N, C-alpha and C positions, 0 to 999 in steps of 0.2 A: 440767801435769795439776793439776787441781783437785779434790779431794776433801771432800765436806761430810757431816759426821758430825752426827747429831743428839741431843739429849738425850733420853732416854727417862725419863718420870717416872711411876712405876707406884704403884698403890694397888690395894685390892682392891674395893670396891665403888663404885657410882655414886651420887652425892648429888644431891638435888633442888635446884635453884636457878631465878632465873629467867632468862629467855631474852630480853632486849630486842629490839624490832623491829629495831635495827640490826644485829643480830646474826643471820646464817642458819647453822644447821648442819646439813648435808645428809649423809646416809648415803652412802658410795661403796663400801661392801663390808665384808668381814668379816676379822678377823685375830685368830688364837688363838696361845697358846703361843709368844709371840715370845721369841728367843734374846736373852738381855741383851747391850747394846753391838753389836746388829747392825742398827740402825735408821738408815737414810740418807735426806736430804730432798734434792732436786734443788737447784741453786745458787738458782734463783729463786722455789724453794718450791712448785712444780706438783705434783709427785710425791712418794712416800714408797716405800722399799723396807725390808722386814723379813725375816729370816730364821726360819721358825717349825718346830716340831719336833713331829712326831706323837708323843702320849702313848705309844700302844702300841708303834709298830714303831720309834720313836726315829729316824726318817728325818727328814732336812731338806729343806724346800721354801722358795722365795723368793716371797714375797707382794709384788705391786706394785699399789698403790691399792686395797687390800683384794681382789684377785683373785690366787688361786696361779698362777703360771707353771706349764709342764708340766715333769715330771722331777722326781723324788725323788733323795736324795743322801744317802750316808752321812755326809759331812763337807762343811762349806763353808768354804772358805779365810779365815782372819781378815784383816779390812780389806776384805772383799767381803760383798756386792755393792755397788756404787757407780755414780754416774751420770757420764756425759760432762759437759764443761765447759757443752755447750748445754742440757744436762738431756734431750736427745732421745733418749739410748742409755744403757742400762745393762747391766754384765757381772759375772760371777763366776766363782770354780773352785770347781768340787767333785769329790768322788771318788765313785765306785759300783763295790763290788767291789774288783778289781786294777787299776782305770782311772782316771785323771784326766783331767776334759775341762775346756774354756773354755766358757761359756756367754754369748751375746752376744745381748741382745735376746729373751731366753727359748729361743733356738735353740743347741743344741750343736754346737760346732765339732770341730775335731780332738782326739783322745783319744790319751794316752800311759799307757804301762803304769807300775805303782808297783813299783819293784823294790827299793827301800831305804825307810828311815824317814823320808827327805825326798820331799816333793812334787815330782813332775816337771816342775810349772808353776809358776813364780813371776813376779814381777815385772809384773803386768798392768797396762797403763796406755791411756790414750786419748790422742789428738792430734787436731788439726783444721788444715786448710790455709785454713778460712773456707767451703769448698763442700763438704767431704767430711771425715768423721770416720773416724780410722784406730785400728785396734788393734794393740797389739805386746805380746808376753810372752816369757819366755825358758822354754824347754822342753829337758828332757834326755831323750834315746833312746839305748838301748844304750851308756851311758856318754859319749857326745858330747853337747856344749851347743850348741843354734840359737838365734838371735834368729827369731822368727815375727812377719812385719809382714802385716797382713791375709791371714793364712793362708798365706803364703809362708815356706818355711824357708829360713834364711841360716846358713850356716857348717858347723858340725859340729867344733865347738872343744873343747879341752881344758878350759876354763874360760870364763866370762865375768863380768868383774871390776866391781867396785861402787866408787862413790865420788864421782859427780857430784851426785846428788840425794840428802839425807839420808833414809835408810830405803828408798829407791829402788834399785834396780841401775843399773849405769852406762849409762844408755840415755834419751835424751829426744828428742822431735819439737820441729822449728821449723818450724812451716808444714808442708809436705810431705816435709821434710828430715829425717834423724835421725843420731845418731852413737853410737858405743860403741868399747869396748876389749876385746880378747879374747886368749887364749893360745893358741897351736898350735905344736906342733913345740918345744915347750920355751922358746917366745920369745914375744913380744908383738906385737899387730898393731892398729892404728887402722883404724876403719871409718866410712864415711860413706855415707848411702843417701837415695835419693829415691823416693818412691810417684808415679808417673806413670801416671794411669788404673789400668788393672787390674794393672800391673806394678811390681815393685819393683826398682830398678837400685842395685846395690852397688859401691864402690870399696874396695879394700883396700890398705893400705900394706904394704910389706916388712917383714920382721922384725926386731924390736929387742929387745936383752937386757931392756929395761923401757920403759914407757911410764907416765907419770906419773898419779898420782891428779889429779883435777880436770881431766884432758883426755882426749879433744878437747873443744875449745870452739867455740862458732860465731862465725865472724868477720863476717858479713854482715847482723846482724839478721833481720829477717823478709824481707829482700829476697831474691829468688830471681834476681837479674840476675847475681850474681857466682859463678856456678856454677863457675868454676874455682880458687876460695881460700876456700870456704865454711867450712871447718873448719882448726884448728891443733891441735897436740900437742906434748908435750915428750916426748923421746926420748932413750934412752942406748943407745950402741952398744957392747956390753962394758963392759969397766973404764973406759972412754973418759969424757969429759966430755960433758955434758947440749946438747941444743940443741932449738929449736922449729921444727917443720917444717908443711908444710902439706899438704892433700889435695884434689885429685890433684896429682901430680907432685912432691910432697915436697920442695919447695922451702925452704930455712932462711931463717927470718925473722931470726935473729940474724947478724950480721957476723963473729961469732966464736963458738966453743962456750965453755961455762961448767963450772966443777966442780960448781956446783950451783944450780938454779933453784927458787925457792919454790913450793911445792905448794899448789894450790888459788888461788893470786894470779894465774896466768893468767888474762886477760880483755880484753874490747875496750871501748875508750871508748865512752861515748853520745854522742849528736849526730851530725853530718853526718861527721867525719872517719872514724869506724870504725878507729881505730888500735889496732894490738896493743899492750897493756900487760903488762910482767912485771917480775920482779924476780929478779935473778941475781948471781953473784958468783964470785970465786976465794978470795980471804982476806977481802975486805970485799963488803958487799951493794952492788948498783947498782939503781936504778930506770929502766926505759925506758917512755918514753911515745912511740910510735912510732919515729922517729930522735931524739928529744931522750934523753940521758943525764943522771941526776942525779950530782952528787958521791957518792963512795963514803961509806958508812956502816958501822958495827961491826955494828949490829943494825937491823931495820926493824919496825915494827908493821903493823898493816891498811892498806894503800893504798885511800883513799876518794876518790871524785870527785863534783864537783859534777854536777847534772842535765844540764848543759849539755856536759860533758866539758872545759871550759876550764881547770878548776882541780883539782888534785890534791894531797891531803895526807896526811902519815903521821908519827905519833911516830917517832923515831930516836934512836940514840945514835951521838955523832961525839965522838971520841976522849975517851969515857969519860962524856961530858956527853949528859943528855936535852934533846931540841930537837923542834919540830915543823917539819917540812919541808913548805912550801909551793910547789909548782912547783918544786923543786929548791934552794929559798932556805932556809936554816935560821932559826929563831927565835934569841932569847937562850937560855940553857941555865936549865933549871928543876928542882928537885928532884923536883916530882910533876908529872905531867900528867894530867887527866880529862877525858872527854868523852863523848857519847851516843853511840848505836849510828851516827850519822851526824855528821860533822864539818860538815856543811852543813844544819843544822836550819831556816834561812830559805827553803830551796829555791831559793837563787841561789848567788852566787858567795863569800858570807862564810864564813870559816873561824872556828869557834867552839868554844873549850875553856876549862877553868879548869886554873890552875896553883898552885903554892906555889913559891916561890923557895929555902925553907929545907928544908922537908920537915917532918914532925912535926905534931902536933894542935894546936899553939899557935901556928904561925906564920902570917903573913899570907897570903891567898889571894885571887885576883882571877879575874873572868872576862875573857877575852881574845878580842876580836872584831876579826877582821882585823890581827893584830897589836897592838891597841890594848888595853892594860890599863884594866880599870875600877877602882873603889873596892876598896879592901882590906878583907876581913873576916876573922874567924877561921876561918870555913870557907864554902865556896861550892861546891854541888851542881852538877858540870858537866853531868850527864845531864837536869837540870830546866829547862833553859832552852829558851823557845818563842817565837816570832814571830807576830804577828797575821798575819792574811790580807794585808794591804796592806802588810806589811813594815815600816811605822812604827812599831811598837810592840814592846817586849821585856821579858820578864820571866823571873826566876830565883830559886831559893830560896838564901838566904844565912843565915848565923849568926854569932853572937856570944856567946860562952861556951855555955850550956845552952840557949838561946833560938833560935827559927828564924823567919824574916819572908821575905816576897816583895818584891823588888827591882823595881819597873817603871819603866822609862825613868829608872832612876837614884834613884828615891825609894823608901824603904825604907815598908813595911806595918806593922802592928802585928804584935807579937812573941807567938809561941805555942810550947808545948813541941813541936809538930810541925806542918807544912804539906806539903800533897801535891795531886797531881793538878791541876797549872795548866790552865784552859782560856780560850781567846778565843773570844768569839763570832764568827760568820762575817764579819759586817762590820767585825771588829777593833776596836770601840769598847768593848767589855765584857771585863773579866777576873774570872774566878770560881775558886776554889779551896776546899778543905776544910782544917780546921784543928784542933788539940786543943789544949786548956789543961787540965791534970790530967785527970780523968775525964770533963769537957765537951766534945764535940763541935761545931763551927760551920762554916758554909758563908759565905764571902765573896764579894760581887759588887759590883764598882765601889766598893770600900771600905766598904760597908755589911754588919755581920755579922748573920748570922740563927742563930737555936738560944738556947740551946744543947740539943744532942741526947744521947741515949745512945751513939749511935753512927752515922757516916755511910758508907754502902756506898762501899768502895774503887772509884774509876771509873766511879761511877754519874753524875757530874756530865754534864749533856747541855745545849746550848742549843737554844731553838726556831729554824727557818730563819729566821726575820726578827731575830734576835738581840735579842730584846726580854726574853726569859724564860730562866730557867736552872731545870732541873729536878735533884732527887737524891732519893736512897732512904735514909731515916733511921728509926731506933729512937726512937719518942717516948714522951712521958710516960705513956701509956695502955697501955705494954707491947706495943704493936704496931708492925709496920714499916709505914710509909706514905711515899708519894711527895709530896714537896713542889714548889711551883712558886712562885718567888721568896718562899720563906719561908711559903707557906699550904698545908697539906694538902688534897690533892683527892681522898682516900678516906677510908674510916672504918678502915684498916688490915688487915692480914693477918699470918700467922705469918712470911713471908718473902717479899722481892722476889727472883724466880729468872730474870728476863730482863734484857737490857737494856732501857733506856728509850728509845722510839722516837717521834718526832716525824712522824705523816703529815700530807699537805696537808690544809689546811682544818680541823684539829683543833688546838684552843689547848692542850689538855693533853697529854701523852706517853702512849703505849699501854706496857702492860707485863704480864707474867703474874706472879700471885702465888700463894703456897701456903696452905693453910688445913687445919687440925687438927681438924675436927668428930669428936669421940668417938675421938681418937687415929689415926684414918686421913686419909691424905693426899689433898688435892683441890687442883685447879689451875683458875684462872680468868683470863681476860682481862679487863682494865681498858682501856676506851676513851671517853676523855672523862669522866676520873673514876667511872665506874661498873663494876663487876665484872659480868660476864655468867655463863654458866652454868658451873657447876664439873663438871670431868671427873676421872676418877682417873688419866689420864694426856693429858699434852699434849706434842707433840712440835716442837721448835723445830731452828734452825740452829745450828751450831757454836757455843759461848760464849753461848747464850741469845740468839741472832738471832732477831728478828721479821722476817717477809717483808712488805715494803711494795709494793702494786701502783701500776700507773700512775694508777688512779683514785682512790688514797689509802686504800683498803681495806687491812686487816690480814687475812692469811690462816695459817692453821696446822692441822695433823692433831690430832685428839684420838681417843680410845678409851675407849668404855663398854662393859663386858662384851666380847662379841666384835665390836660394830659398831665401825667405823672411820668417823669424820666428817672432812670438810673443812669447816673453819669459816671462815666470810668476816662479818668486823666491818667496818662501814661508819659513816661520820659520820651522826649522827641529824639528819635534816631537820626 
C-alpha cells in the first residue's frame, strides 16, 4: 500500500502576482476550513483530498477536488482519507454518534458500534491485483476481532496482531492474496486468503503457542501459480523449539527444529530461485539460503541480498571476532565494520563496506570492495559510497585529520571541513557534491568549485536528464535563496526553496516552489524556466515537496486562494 501525504502551506491572504502565459490556473471547486495535516494528493497528482470542519457544527466532511463528498461525521480517523495506489479510489474511517464506518469512494460501507475508547475499525488498506482494487480493514464487534476484505468478515478472533508493516497491522496484500496472524482459543493461528471474483477464500493453520512477528511471509512473489505454498510462518508449539511451516499443508521447511529463529529475518530470495532464507540456531546462529547452510556464528547482523539473489552478506562475530560473511565465507577479522543500508550500492554482486583493523578514531580505515582493501585513511565514511550508472566509477568520502575529501576512482579531491551529498550524472560521466570550508559553502562538479555561498540546501543537488547541468538551492550574497544551474542563478531569489528541484522534459532549468514573505505573510509560487508565476497563500505538493511531472512535461499542483481551489498546470513556454 502506498500513501501520499502532501504538504499544506497556509497563509492568510492572496497576493497579486503575474500569471505567465505558460501557467494556467483553473478553479476546480471550493475548500473551506481545512483540518491541518489532512490533505492528501493522489500518487500522480491528479486529485486532492482534504478534511474540512463546519465552523458552526464542528462536523467533519471530506472534500475531493473542491467538491464535498456526501455525509458528515463527528470525527475522521487520523491518517485518512487516502488514495489507492492507482489514484482511482479513496477511503476513510469516520464516526457518527455511537457508530464507526468505512467510506469508500464516498459510499458508506459496514458500520460498527463504538463500545470503548478505541475505534472499532482500524488498519484500513488498499490492495490491487492489477485488475481490481481491494479494500481491507480490522473490525471489532461484540469483543471479537475480524478481518474484513471487500466487505466479507473473516474470523472472530481474540486479537489480530501487528508486526509485518511498520505502523500498520499484521496484514498485507500481494496481488489477490493476503496473509495475517491472529489469536484464538488462547493460541496463535496463521491465515492466508485469496480474493477470487466476489468471494474471499481463507485457509487457517492449526493452533500454536506462538507465531513469530515478521511472519507469515510471501513465498511466491507476485506469481499466483504456486497456490500450494504461497506463505510461510515461524511457529512454536508449547515450550518446544521453533520451526518454519507453510500454508496450506503446514509442511516444515526446516530439516530440524531450532531453539530460536531470528524475528523479522524470515524472507524469500529475489530472482528466479525464490528460496526461503532464515537465520536460526541452538547455541550459535546459522544462516540458511534454501538448502545451503553457513558456518555457525556467535552473532549475526542484518542479512542482505544482491538484487539477483546470488550473493548474500552480513556482519557477524565468529570466535569473538568481527567479520563480514559473504555467501558463508568469512572475511579477515576487523575491529569495526560500517556500511550503508545496502551492502550492494552498485546494484550488482559487489559487496562494499568500510573497515578499521584496530578500532578507535586514530587508526587507519579502508573501503573494501569484494574483499579488496582500498587506500588507508584516517577515517572512511562507509555509507557515503556511490557508483555511476555505468558501474565504471566509484566515489566515497574519506578524511585525514580534521579534513574531509572525496575519493573518485582512487584519486583524492580538495580538502574541506565537510563534504556531503555525492551525486553522479545519469550518464555517469560527472560527479557533483557540496562542501563547506569554515562558514563558506561550495558546490563541486567535475572538480570545478562553485561558490562560495552562505549555505547550500542539503540534498538539493540534482542533475539534468542529459547530465550536462547540475542544479542546487543556495543562500546568496543578496540575502535570498536562489536556484543555481552550473553556478549561475536562474531567479531573483525568494525567502526559501521549499520543494524538490525537478527537471521536466524540454526545460533547461529546474522547476521548484519558492516561499515569499511580503508584509510578513507567507505566499508561494512555482518557478518554471527561471520565472516565478502567480503567488498563492497555499500550494499543495507530494510528500517531501515532490512536484508532479506529467507525460507532456507539464508541472501540476494544487493551490488555494481564499475558498477557491485551483489546479495549476505549468507548461514550457513556446
